[in-house]
N, C-alpha and C positions, 0 to 999 in steps of 0.2 A: 592421410594425415602421418606424417612421422610421428613418433615417441615425444619430440620435442615441441611438437607446436601444441600452443595451449587452446584451449577451447575457451571461448569468449563469453560471457555471461551479462547479461545489459542488468543494469541497478540505478537506483536513484540516485541523482546528484547530491542531496541532500535530505535531511531532516529525518523525522521519527522511521518512516522505512526504510532507510539504509540503513540508520544505525541496527534496526530489526536482521538486517541483512548481515550487516559485520558480526553482531553476536551470535548468528547462525554457525558462519563462517568460522568463527573461533573454537563453537561448541564442535564442529564437526572435524577440525582439525584437531582435537583434543582426544579424537578417536582414529586419527588417519596413520597410515603407516607408509613408510621411504619418501624417496622425493626430498624437497629440500625443506619439508615439514611436516617429519614424522610424529610419532606422537610423544616422544623425551624433548619435544622443542613446540609442543604446542604453545608454552606459556609466551612465547616468540610472537606467535600468530596472535596471541590475546593482548598481547604490547601494541600491536601494530594495530588492531580493531580501536582498541582504548584511543590509542594518539588520535586516529583520524575522527572519532568522536569528538574528543575533549576541541582538537583543532578545527571543527567546523560548526561546534558549539560557541567556541570563541568569536568565530567570525561571524556568526549569526548576532553576538550581543554585539558587535562594531557595526552590525548593519543596522541594528533597531538603534544605533545610540546609547547604547546602555554601559560602555566602556570607550574609552580612546585608545585607537592603536598605536603602538609603540614605535613602528615603521610605515611607511606605504606600502600600497598593495603589492606592487611589484616587487619590493622587497622580501614581505611577508611570501609572497608565492614560493620566490627562490630559494628561502630557507625550509619551509615547510617540504618541498617536492623533491627527492631523490631521482634524476636521469637517467643514471647510469645502472640500478637495481630492478630489474622489474617486481621484485620480492618486496620491496618499498613504495610506501605510496607517494603517486604524482597526483596534484591540484591542477586547476585550470580556474581560470576568469569568465565569469558572464556577467551580460548586463542585468542588473537589476531594477525591477519595476519601482524602484521609488523614484521622486522629484528627481530630475537630472542625469537618472538612469545611471548610477555609479557602478563601478564594476564590483562585481564578489566573487570570493575565491569558493570553487565548489570540488566535492571529490573528481576526479578524473579515471585514475584506474590504479588496482595491483592485485599482483599475480599469488596464488595460493597452490599449494599442491594438496590436490583432494584424490583421495584412493589409488595414489600416484600417479594423477593426472594432474598435469599443469592447469589453473581455470586462472583464466583473465577477467577477472571483476570491473567493466565499463562503466564511466557513469554517462546515463542519458537523460535528459529532460523528460522524453515519455519512452520509457521503456518498454511499455506494451506495446506501442506504436511500432517501434524500433523490431518486435517479433514480426507482429503482423506483413509489415514489410520486407521481412527473410533477413533482416540483416545479423539475427540472433538466431540462434536454436535454444538457448535458453536465458531466462529472466526473471525478474522480481517487479512487482509493481502491484498497486492496491487492486483487490477485488472490485471495487468502487466501480473500474473502466469498464472491465468485461459487461457487468451489468449496462452499462452505458452507453455500449458501443457496439455490442455483439449478441447479449443474449436474446432469442426473439422472443418478443411479447404473447403471451398466452391468456386464454381464461383465467388459471388459477396460478398460484404463485409460486415464488422460488424461495427455500431456508436450506438449500446442502448444496454443498462442491457435485455432488450426484446429478441434480435437477440442473445447475449452471452450465455444466459440460453434455448433458443432452440437448439443451436448449440451444446451442452454439451450431449454425448453419454449416456444416463442412464445405460449402460452397462460398462460404465468407470470408472463411480465415482459416487456417491450419493450426491456431494459436489452442492449446487447452490449458486449464488450470490442474496442477498437479498438487499442493497442498499449502495451506497458511502457516505462517509463524508466529501466532499467537499474540502477536501485539494489536489487540483487538479492543474496538471501541463498535458501540453499536447503533445503529439504525432504528430509535427507538420508537413508540407510540405515545405519544404525551398529551394529556388533556386538562381541562378545567372538570373538577370532581362532578361540578353539577349538570353537565349534559350527559352522564352517565345516569342510565335507568337505575332503581333501586335494585341491589344485587349486579347488576352488569357487568361484568369484566373488560376492560380495556383491550382488548385484541382483533385477530384478524376478522372472525363473527360480528364484531363490533360493527368495524368500518363496513363490512357487506352491508349490513342493515340500516347505514347512515345515509343520510342527503344531506349535503350543506358543503360548506369550505372546508379543506384540510390544507393546511401553511405547509409548505415547505421552502427550503431553498430553489430558486428556477435550475443549476442545474443537475440536482435532482430527478427532478421530474418523470424521466424513461427510468431510471433506479427504481424510483418507488411502484413505476408502473409495473415494471418486473416482478419486484418483491411482492407485493401485493395482489398483482393479477388485473387485468382489466374488469372481469365482472362485479369484482368489489367495488369497483372504482365508478360505475355506472352511473350510480346519483350523486358524484362528490365532483366540486370544482375545486382546483388548485387555487390556492391565495398565496403571494411573495410576500416576504419582510421588505419594509422598505430598507435601501442602501443603508442609512443609518441608524436600522433598527437591529437590537438582539435578537436572534431568531428563538430564542426560546420566549422572549416578551413577545411576540408576534404572534406566536403558538396561542399566550394567553389571551391574547386581542380576539383571534379566532374562534377559540376554543378546544380547536385537536390538530394535530401536527404530526409529522415526523423527523426529527434530528435527531443527531449523532450525541452519544452521551458514554460516557465511561462509569461515571458514579452517580447522576443525577441531581447532584447537589444545586446545579445553577437552574434548574426547570424548577423545583422546588420550592427556590425562593421566590418565584415568577407564579406560585399556587398551582402548579399542575401535579398532577400524578402520573406516574412512568407503568405504561402499560407492556405489552409484547417486544421482547427485542426482535425486533422481523427480521434482520439480516448483519452479520459482523461484519464491519469495514476493516478488514486485516490485509497486510502485504503478504501476496502469495506467490509461490513459483509458480511459474509458467514455462509452456514448451513448445516450440514450432516444430510439429512433429514430421513434418516434411524434412525440416532444416537436420533434425537432431537424428533421422535415420541415415545420414550419411555419414555422420561424423562418429569417428571410432574415440570410445570413450564416455560419451556424452551419457548412455544409459549409468553407467557408474555413478559420474556426477551426480546426476539427477537423485539417482534414489540416497547417495550420500546426504546431499543437502534435504531430500525430505524426509530422511528415514528418521523414526524417533521423536518428532516434534508432539510434545506431551500436551501442549496449551492450545492447541489451535482449536477454533471455534466452526473450522473450515472440516466435515468428516464425510467421508465418503460413504 
């Protein structure tokens, strides 16, 4: 690779995970030197990150019908994208899953110099799977996907980054988790207070002694098995909310469940108490170690993107 070739990093195309990545990139640029984005030009990188975040929030509001567009989708796309400068953002169109499958504007690419290395952040619908198929050496995606797809199920559960990487079969994938970004909500135990014996805590030990239904979203079945472990779940049967039922309301009906929460206010509105935070649902930096070993500069970029993150809940 020549010095001018960019290292490509897969990122989500929209939503809070992409915002977390952009905020991290702006922070890293503030401490970088050289290239197009030296430390004294970090405000420009922050401005571009804010521009992308603001643009995609506006497009989400259009998608949700909360605001009317001033121009059609193709005119807006042409206005947002700069095809002549890699250091300016580009966007693309995807089919949305709403009725009629209208087109939605999402992030496509942006180049930023990091520690003197040009890095092209490329939007992907499934960044984690793009790393698994060796399209990228580095990428950002939800930690949940790692648990759902490649972490081996064992009798005891996981609770840390070290646990996660230790349970990835090297014959299954070359992808490893490097660090989190701190944009954290939690997979949390929730229960009606009357199902707990007097003085008992709502924690992993309680689940290990529990026999009955545990309410979860269907997509999280394997994740919950990985986080809690198969042994504590031996006497447990999974129950799932109806399609038109709020998860917290369904958990209240069942008595015990696991769901994502940040403050827990909605759960309390349904009469639930909160127990252990089982695992953080966090955007994480991942590395395909087979691909990164072949790229000059990949280690510098990885270290710059992961160094000094203070709020991550996924700690080695």
